N, C-alpha and C positions, 0 to 999 in steps of 0.2 A: 656294259649294256648301254644301249642308245636311249635317249630321252623318250623316242617314240615307243620302244619295247616297254620300258618302264611305265610309261603312261597307260599303254594298253593293257598290261598286267594289272595295274591298279584299278583300271576301268572294270576288268572282268571280275576281279574280287569284289568290287562295289556292287555289280549286278547279282553276283552270287548271293552277297549278303542281303541285298534288297529282296530277292526271291525267297531266301530263307525266312526273313522277317514277314514277308506277305503270307507264306504258308503257316507260319506260327500263329499270325494274328488270325488267319481263318480258322485254324484248329481251335483256338481259344473262343473266338466268337460262336462257332457252331456248338462247342461244348456248353456254352452259357445259354445260347438259345434253345438247345435241345433239352438240357437238364431241367429248367424251370417248368415247361409245359409237361414234361414227363412226371416231375414230382407232383404238380397240381393235379394231374390226370389220376395218377395212381390213388392220391388221397380221396377223390371225388367217386372213384368206382369201388373203393374198399368195401362198402356195404352193398350197393346195388348189384355188383358183380357176383354175389352169393345168393342173389334171389332167382330161384328157378323161372325160366321163360314160360308164359302160358303158349299153347299152340296158337298158330296163325294160319289162316287161308289166305294165300298170296292172291292179291289183286292188283289191278293196273296202279291203284293208289300207291302201292308198295315200291313203284319205281321211283318215287319222289322221296325227299328227305323226312326222316322220322325224328321229330324234334325232341322226343324223349330219350333219344340214343345219344350217348356221348361220343361214340366213335362209329363213323360210318364211311363206307367206301364204294365207288362205283368203278370197276376194272373192266376195261375193253382191251382184249388182246386178240389180234387179227393175223390170219395167214393169208396173204394176198398175192395176186399175179398181175403182171403188167405187161404189154406188148414190148416194153422198152428193157425188160430184163428177161434172162433165161431162167434163173432161179427165183425162188419166192421172196416175197418182201413182208417182213414182220412189223406190226404197228402195235404199240401200247399207248393207251390214253387212260389215265387214272386221275380220278378226283378223290380226295380225302376230306372229310369234314370232322374236325375234332373240336369238342365242346369242353372247355374248362370254365374260366370265368366268362368267356366270350366264345362266340363261333369263330375258328379259324378254318380256312380252306386252302388246300394244297392241290396243285395239278402238276402231273408229270406227262410228258409226251416222249416216246422213243421210237426210232426207226431202225430195223435191222435190214441192211441192204447185203443180201448174200452175195450177189455177183461182185460188188465192189468191196466186199469183206470189210465193211464199215458200219459202226454202231453210233448213232446220233441220238443224243437225249438232251432235254432242257426241261425246266420247270419253273414254277412260281409259287409263292406263298403270300397270303394276306392274313396277317395275324388277327386282325379284327375284320371279319367279313361283313361287308356292306353289299346287299344284293344290287346288282346294276340293272338287272332285268326282271320283270315281275309278271310277265305274260303267263297264262295257264299251262303252256306247254314246256316251260323251262324246268328241267329237273334240278340243275346246278349250274352255276355260271361264275366265272372269274375273269374279268377284265379282258373280253374279247374271246374267252375260251368257254364253250358252252355245251351242254348235253341237252337235247329237247326230246320230248316224247309225245307222239300222236296216237291216241287211243283208236281214232277211226282207221288209221293205216297200220296199227300194231307195229310201230317202228320207232326207232330213234334216229336222231340226226346229231352227229358229233362235229364240232368245229373247234379247231385249235389253231392259235397263232402265236408262236413264241420264238423270238430270236431267229427269224428267217424260216423256221419250220412250220409249214401250214398244212393243215388237215381238213378236209370236209368229206364226210362219209355218211350214207344212209345205211341203216341196219334193220332188216325186216326180221321180226320174232318168228321162230318156227315152234321150238319146244321150250318148256320150262322144267327144269330139274331141281327138285327140292334136295338140298344137302342135309347130311347128318340124319337125324330121325325126324322126318316130316318138316324139314327146313330149320331146325334147331341144331347147331353144330356146336358140340362141346370144343372149347378152345384150350382145355388141358384135361388132365385126367381128374376132374371134379365135375359132379353134375350141376353145380351152381354157376360155373364160370363158362358162359355159352353165348352164342350170337345167333340171330337169324341169318340164314344164308340161302340164297337162291341163285341158280345159275340159268342162263340162256345160252346153250352150248353151241348153236349153229345157225346164228343169224346171217342171212344172206346179205351180203355187203357190196356196195359199189361207191365210188367217189374218186377223189383226187388227193394225192400227197404232192406238196412241193418241197423238194429236198435239195438243199444247195443250189436253188434257183432253177432246178430242172422240174417240170410238171410230169407226174406220173399218173395216168388214168389207172384205177385199180379196181379189181373185183375179187371176190373169195368169200370167206366165212370168218365170223367173229364170235368168240367166246366172251360172255359178259357175266361178271360176278357182282352181286350186290349183297353186302354184309353190313349189318348194324347190330348195335347193342351197346351194354355197359360192361363188356368184358374187359379184363385186365391184360393188355397186350405188352406190359412192361417186363422187361428182363426175360422175355420169351424169344425162343429161336424156332424157327421152322422151315421145312422144305414142303413146297406146293407144287403139285404136278397136274396139269390139264392135258390130258392125252386125247387126241382128235383122230378117230379113224373114220373120216367123213364117208369114204366108199362103202363102209359097212354099217353106218348110221350107229356108231359105237362111240361113246364118250366116257371117259374115266377121269374122276378127280381123286387125288391122293393128297392127304395132309398129315405131315409128320411133325409132331410137336416136341420141343425139349424145353422143360422149365424147371428151374431149381434142381437139375440133374436127373429129373424123371422124364421119360418119354411116353408118348401117346400118339397112336396112328390111327386114322379113320378115313373113309372114302366111300364112294359110291360109283357104280357103273350103270350107265344109262343106254337103253337100246329099245327102239320101237315103242317108246312110251312107258316103259317099264324101268324099274330102279331095283338094283341089287346092292345092298350095303356091303361094304368091305370093312371088316374088323381086325384084319391082320394082313400086313404086308411088310415086306423087308427091303431095304434100300442099301446098295453098296455102290461106292464111287471108286473109280480107278484112276482118276486123274484130278488136278487141281488147277485153279485159275487165281492168280495173285492180282488183285485189282489195283488200281492206280492210287487208291487209299491205303494199300498195304494189307488189306484183308484178304485171307485165303479162303476160297470158296471151293467146295467139292464139285466136280463135274464128271461127265461120261458115267451115267448111272445104270445099273443093272436092278430092275424092280421084279420082285417076286410077289404074286398076289395069291392069297390062299382063300379057300372057300369058308373056312370057319377057323376061329383061334385054335382049335384042336387038330386041324389037318396037318399031316406029316409032310405032304408035297404040295407045291403050288399048282394051281390049275392054269396059271397065265404068267408067262415071263416076258418082259419087255426091256429093250435096251434104248436109252435116250442120249442122244448126242448133240451138244450145242452147234448151231451153224457158225457161230463165233464164239471164241472163248470170252472176249472182253465185252460183256453186256452188263456192265455195272452202271446202276443208276444212283448218282449222287443227290443228296438232299440236304438243305441247309438246316431245317428243324426236325424233320423225322429221321430215323436211323437210315443209313445208306442200305441198298439191297442190290442182289443181282437178280435180274429177271430177263429172259431171253427166249428167242425162238430156237427150237431144237427139232431134229428129226427123230422118228421113232420106228423101230422095227421089233416086232414081237411075235409071239405064238400063243394061241389058245391050245393047251396041251391035252385037254379032254373035254368032252361036252358038259355043258353046266345047264340044269334045269331050274326053274323059278316058278313057284305056285303050281307045280304039277305039268308045267309046258317047258319045251325047249327054250332056253334063253340064249346060249351061245354054243356054237358048233366048234369043233376042232378045225383051226385054219392058221395060216400065216397072215400077220397084219403088217401094213405099212402106213405111216401117217406123220403128223406133226404134233408138236407140244409146245406150250410155254411153261417155263419152270421159274418159280420164285424162290429165292434164298435170303432170308432175313435174320437179323440177330448174330450174325457171325463175327461181328466186330467185338462182342463180349467174350 
């Protein structure tokens, strides 16, 4: 063996060893950074999470942080089009506020480029949140990343700038969808562990995304979830589906929980200003995605929705398919999760009445969805 070959092999082994050490260090660091906030949070919500929530009438003030809540998030997931792509572009911008001994703020931004079959995501965390902006329109902000709300225009402005990925979008509010029972969503099969949960399912959106140096003018619709409370999200696994049939003004949210081995599912169907509660649905996945962190997530779902817990047959069946398999969002402090843009094809199998009037007609449906899977690393 020549000296050059020997030196090259030695260098390759050194590089592999360095990568292994780096990955091991990151796993240990993430474990330490994740476990301490989780233990603190679980301790602090142990009592408050069992106190039933009083009803709330959602107002524009509720777009802003609720200082009494220990966990709060603002989710914006958009299905957009641009003249520079034939297929859709998916956008996720999420802010988390976690209160333990101090307020911590986390932001995640992800873009799904269907034409390029590429998923780009990035994030930032500030363990001790120091507000950098204090104007009356700022909902939440973190080092150049901001959500603003204008009551006069009934709209949000989203600005994000992280590692070369830039987003500027305005979102005009149309409808408000109260999730759960009047905006109170049980987070497990227990009446005390709940959150406030309101959705703006069809905000008219326009703006610009700069992706890998390319500026994409975008238009479309955004689904916004705002959820807050003192609920215990530790050791919980869930599947969340937001189904969007914009042409039919039909929006479906399904939440499937698994905690301590017990499952609980709930959801709502919204159309023309009316909401129908879903108390039973079934989820079947026919494929899996193994993410870069080694976690296996189910994908390619068939959802069957029933009119009541006692119904023998579903009134609605939908098939949800990811536009890309790999839409995994890594996070340093919070658990990793899978969240991605999907296509939906379904059918309303029989007419449905609500309050004595026709709510849904029998028909075939096509649309888009965002799906979130969390807790699968456990």
